[in-house]
N, C-alpha and C positions, 0 to 999 in steps of 0.2 A: 668456410670457403664454399661458394656456390658450385653446383655440379659442373656448370659450363666452364668455370675457371679451372677446376681440376682436369676436365677433359682437354682444354686448350693446353695446359701445362704438359700433359702427357703427350699430346700430338706434337707440340713444339719440340719436345725432347727427341722425337722421331723425325723431325724436319718435314712434317706433313702439314697440309693446309688446315687452318683453324676454322671452327664454326661457332665459337663462343658468342659472337655478335648476334647470330641468328638464334642459337640455343638460349640466350638470355631472355628471349621473348617467348620461350616454350617451356612447358613442364618437362620433367625427365621422360615421362611416357611419350610425349609428343616427339622428343628428340630421338627416342628409340624407333618410333614409327617412321621418322624421316630417313633414318639409316636403313630401315626395312624397305622403304620405297626404292632407295638406290640399289639395294641388294636384288630386289625384284626386277628392276630395270636391267640389271646385268643379266639375269636369267632370261628375260624376255628377248633381249638383244642377241642372245646366243653367243655372246663373246666373252669368254673367260679372260681373254687378254685385252679387252677393250679398254682404252684409256679414258680418263675422266673427261677430256676434251671431246672425244668421239661420242661418249655417252651423253654429254650435254647437247651436242648437235642433234642426236637422235631423240633426246628427251621428249619433245612435243609429240612424237609418234608412239611413245611408250606408255601413255596414259598416266603420266605423273601429275600430281597436284601442283598448284601454283607454288606452294612451299617447297615441294620436291624439285621443281625447276629452278627455284631461287638457290637452293643448296647446290645443285649441280653447277649452276652458273658461277658461284663463288669458288667451288672446288676446281672447276675447269680453268678459271682465271689464275688460280694460285698454284696449280700443279698439273698442268695439261698433260704432261707425258707420263704421269703415274698410272699404273694399272688400277682400274676401278675396284677390282676384287681385293687387291692389296689394301687399298684405302679402307674398304668396308671391314676387312679383317682387323686392321689396326684400330679403327673406330670402335669396334665391339670391345676390344681389350681396354681401350681408354674409357669407354662408358662404364665398363665393369669396375675399373679402378676408381672412377668418380663415385660410383655407387658405394664402394667400400669406404672410401675416404669420408664421404658425407653421411654414412650410415643410412643409406636411402633404399635398401632392398625392398621395403614395403611400397615405395613409390612406383616400382616397376609394375605393380598390379594395374595401374591405369593404362598401360600400353596394351594395344591389341596383341593377341597371340601371333607368334611368327618366329622365324628362324633367329632374327636378331635378338628378340626378347629372350628366347630360350638360351642363346649363347651368353648374353650379358648376365642372366640369372645364374647360369651354371659356373661362369668364371668368377662372379662375385662371391658365390657361395663357398668356393674352395680357397679364396684369397685370404 
């Protein structure tokens, strides 16, 4: 099973927006970096309670990459009223589950250092 399929299955079980279509075009490291971008955007926006929709609207002012803006657009369209920090927290858990399911811990090395990579690594290591 590809990591994005495992990720989508995990997120679907939580009734949260799916990113498998985008992630299928990305390496695991790139997917981790995209979630890191969303995490950083939440921090920059100063809004722990900001929704995905509000974050998407603010996205162009937050220095997000084109891929980051695309991800936010998909997330906002699918779950506009969900708190962005909740989505990121659940995404980290589902990425960790995908890493464990696929035996992909070594592939995390390709992701840039950051909060999301650290969290995925630590959750995958204890699973």
